C-alpha positions, 0 to 999 in steps of 0.5 A: 500500500505504501508503494501504491500511495508513493506512485500515485503521488510521484509517478502519475499513478503508474507502478514504478518499474525500477528502484531508482534509488539504486542508481546515480549518474556519475556513481554507477551510471555514465562513468566514461571519463570526459569533459564538457568542451562546449556549452550554451543554453540548449546543449552541452557537447562532451568529448570523451577521454581517449584510452588508446595511445593513438586515435583516429583523426576523424571524430564521431558525433552522437546526436541523442534523442531530445526525449531521453538522456544521452547516457543510455549509450554509456550505462555502465562498464562493459555495457557502454557503447561509448566506452567500447568505441573509445577503446577502439581509438575512435574520438567520440563526442556526444551532445547532451540536450538541456531539459527544457522548462516552460520558458524554452517552449519556443525551441524548435527543430531549427534550434536543435539542428543548429546545435548539431551543426555546431557540434560538428564544428566543435569536434572538427576544430578540436580534432583538426579533421575536415569531416565527422562521422555522425551517429543519430539515435532514435528521435535524434536520427530525425534531427540528424537526417534533416541536418544532413539534407541541409548540409548536402547543399551547404557543405556536402563534405562535412559528414563522411558517414552517418549511422542511424540507431532505431530511427523511424523516418517513414511513418507510413508503416504499421506500428503501435504508435500509428493508433495515435495518428488521428488529427483531432487527437494530435490537435489536443496534444499540440494544444496541451503542450502549447498551453504549458510550454513543454510536454512534460516527461511524465506524460510522454513516458506514460504514452510509451508505457501504455503501448506495452501494458502487460510488460510495463504496467500490469507486470509491475502492478502485481510485483509491487502491489499484490506481492509487496516486492520492491521493483528491480534495480536495472540500469536501463530502467533507471535511465528510462525513469530519468525523464525529460521534457519536450519543448512545445514548438518541437513537439508540434513539429514532430506531430506534423512530421508524424501526421503528414509523413513529411520526411518522405515527401521532399520539400514538405518541411524546411530546416535552417532555411533549406527544404528537406529532401532525404534523397540529397544524402549521398554519404555512406549510411549504416541503419539498424532496427530491432526485430521486436521494437514496438516503437520504431518497427524495423520495417520502417527503419529499413525504409531509411536505406531507400530514402537515402541516395548513397551506399547503405547497410541495414542490420536487424537486431534480435531484440527491442528498441533500447536493447538493440543498441545496448547489446555488448559483445559476448552475448550467446543469445544475440543474433542479427540479420543483415542486408548490404547490397553489392552497390552499397558496401560501406568503405572500410568494411570489406577490403578497404579497411582503415577508413574511420567510417568503416571503424564506426560501422565495426564499432556499431556492429560489435556493440549492437547486433552486427559483430563486424570483424570480431574474432568470436564464435559468431563472427562475421566473415566479410564477403562470405555468403550466407548458407543456402537453404530451401527457397524462402517462403513469401513474406519471410525475412529471407524472401525480403532479402534479409538473411543471417551471415554465413557460418561453417557451423552454427545457428546463424548458418541458415534459417532453422527450417533449412537443416535436415535435422529440423525437417526430420523433427517436423516430419516426426512430430506430424506422424506422431500426431497421426499415429502412423508408426513412422520412425525417424531415420538414423542421423549421420551426425553425432550432434545437432548440426546447429551446435556451435563448435568451441 
């Protein structure tokens, strides 16, 4: 009962998902060393301390979402993408957005896009590089894509490569968030945030929470109230509970982009005085999606590869929205699907090693779902085709051009229905149900063919 009263008073009536008191930024969250190298009223730009004797000359600039804190990419040692990238000799800069209040309600897409351009300038000046590698995460990728469209006309060589983590640019795909695409509902939401100056973080979090009520509401209702247990201590949930506000002007623009699918239609919106046309983006791009992502469906994330004009690689992770990015190497349960057409091979990935863009792709793969150049049991072998199974069924991942990377032996070598042992199991179970007395032929192998050799 005490927890219920506390949640009614402090959590909008929703059950707490995490024991937030067990975590504190700087104590056991966001521990990678660095310094603030630029600050204004909208953001801070952080440069992380190198941990290798030599570093690459071209920096990475991360653009986080405006609706969450940046440190989900630096949760804890061994679970930090930033820590891993720095350990690979990559100069890393990250933007930390200010949590706006009502007085900053007029901040819009131009306000944030201008700071992204500033971050490029700061990183380039500090490192002495003429260009940068861009990393846009979730809603930060929306801002980053509009900046890339702007720079394609003003400074086409400013960005060498761009990576997008679980970023939805085409909203014309089936998604849970699509149930809110109602003009009257969006008008009410826009008026509400305009009246208060900001969309408060608690209201925004409640919207996302009710998209998965069984997992994010009733699960904790039973645990906290019926069983009387404390919510778990989990770093990702602690980050998620660290809420931020959204300026009403930016909120209104995001709603217009969502309602009209404006990023797909060239010239429908303008940023920094330039009409947005994603087809102008010709740099190498690396796009990731999550198979079970309920916020940004992977089919929508994949559409980004078709909206850009340059070479593009798409990788589909096996998990959800945040877990796709917070996915350190060594997880035996992790797997991925990859599509990289021959025409869109990123520089530095297969045969042209050494480019910073290739190193950025490699780092994303290691921490995410795509372990490029990693000498582990599930390593990706550049240029090696996936094992061929039977003809894919219509609508499957393989039929859509997505397949798991090839292996000599292992669960990633082919879809499960491609193995002889799996087909025999299916036939055996079918005949057992029909009591035909069929017996399975003796296998010629001593163990299942998907067993990974040590």
